[in-house]
C-alpha positions as CSV (number, residue, x, y, z in Angstrom):
1,M,-2.0,17.1,-118.4
2,K,-3.4,18.2,-115.0
3,I,-5.4,15.6,-113.1
4,A,-7.6,16.7,-110.1
5,W,-9.9,14.8,-107.8
6,D,-12.2,15.6,-104.8
7,K,-11.1,15.1,-101.3
8,V,-12.4,11.9,-99.6
9,D,-12.8,12.2,-95.9
10,G,-10.6,9.8,-94.0
11,A,-8.2,9.2,-96.9
12,T,-4.5,8.9,-96.0
13,Q,-3.3,8.6,-99.6
14,Y,-4.5,8.7,-103.2
15,R,-3.3,6.3,-105.8
16,I,-3.7,7.6,-109.4
17,Y,-3.9,5.2,-112.3
18,K,-3.6,5.8,-116.1
19,R,-4.5,3.8,-119.2
20,V,-4.8,4.5,-122.9
21,A,-8.5,5.0,-123.7
22,G,-10.2,1.7,-124.6
23,E,-7.6,-0.6,-123.1
24,T,-8.3,-2.7,-120.0
25,K,-5.0,-2.5,-118.2
26,W,-4.5,0.3,-115.7
27,T,-0.9,1.3,-114.6
28,T,-0.1,3.1,-111.4
29,L,0.9,6.7,-112.2
30,K,1.6,7.9,-108.7
31,T,0.7,7.6,-105.0
32,V,0.4,10.9,-103.1
33,D,-0.5,11.9,-99.6
34,S,-4.0,13.1,-98.7
35,S,-3.1,16.8,-98.9
36,T,-2.4,16.5,-102.6
37,L,-5.5,16.8,-104.8
38,T,-3.8,17.4,-108.2
39,I,-0.9,16.1,-110.2
40,T,0.5,16.7,-113.6
41,D,1.1,13.8,-116.1
42,S,3.9,14.9,-118.5
43,A,4.3,11.4,-120.0
44,I,1.7,11.8,-122.7
45,T,1.8,11.4,-126.4
46,S,0.0,13.9,-128.6
47,G,-3.1,12.5,-130.3
48,V,-3.5,9.7,-127.8
49,K,-6.5,9.8,-125.4
50,Y,-5.9,8.7,-121.8
51,E,-8.2,7.8,-119.0
52,Y,-7.3,8.4,-115.3
53,T,-8.8,7.1,-112.1
54,A,-7.9,7.7,-108.5
55,R,-8.4,5.5,-105.4
56,A,-8.6,7.0,-102.0
57,L,-6.6,4.8,-99.6
58,K,-7.5,4.6,-96.0
59,A,-6.1,2.7,-93.0
60,I,-8.7,0.1,-93.5
61,G,-10.1,-0.6,-97.0
62,V,-10.1,1.3,-100.3
63,K,-12.7,3.6,-101.7
64,H,-12.7,3.9,-105.5
65,R,-13.4,7.2,-107.2
66,D,-13.3,7.9,-110.9
67,V,-11.5,11.1,-111.9
68,V,-11.1,12.0,-115.6
69,S,-11.7,10.2,-118.8
């Protein structure tokens, strides 16, 4: 599954999280540098719905941004 997000000005990295739809616990899928705006999640099970979110990481603070659900 391809996951994409919008660029956030000033971000130095993005951390992408994944969970099974309806569950409360997020797990870190990957952390990428600021030039990367898409990743592919190949660890999925057919018939299972997943939710993704990405956080833009900056030198100071974190800005949260929802991606795909």
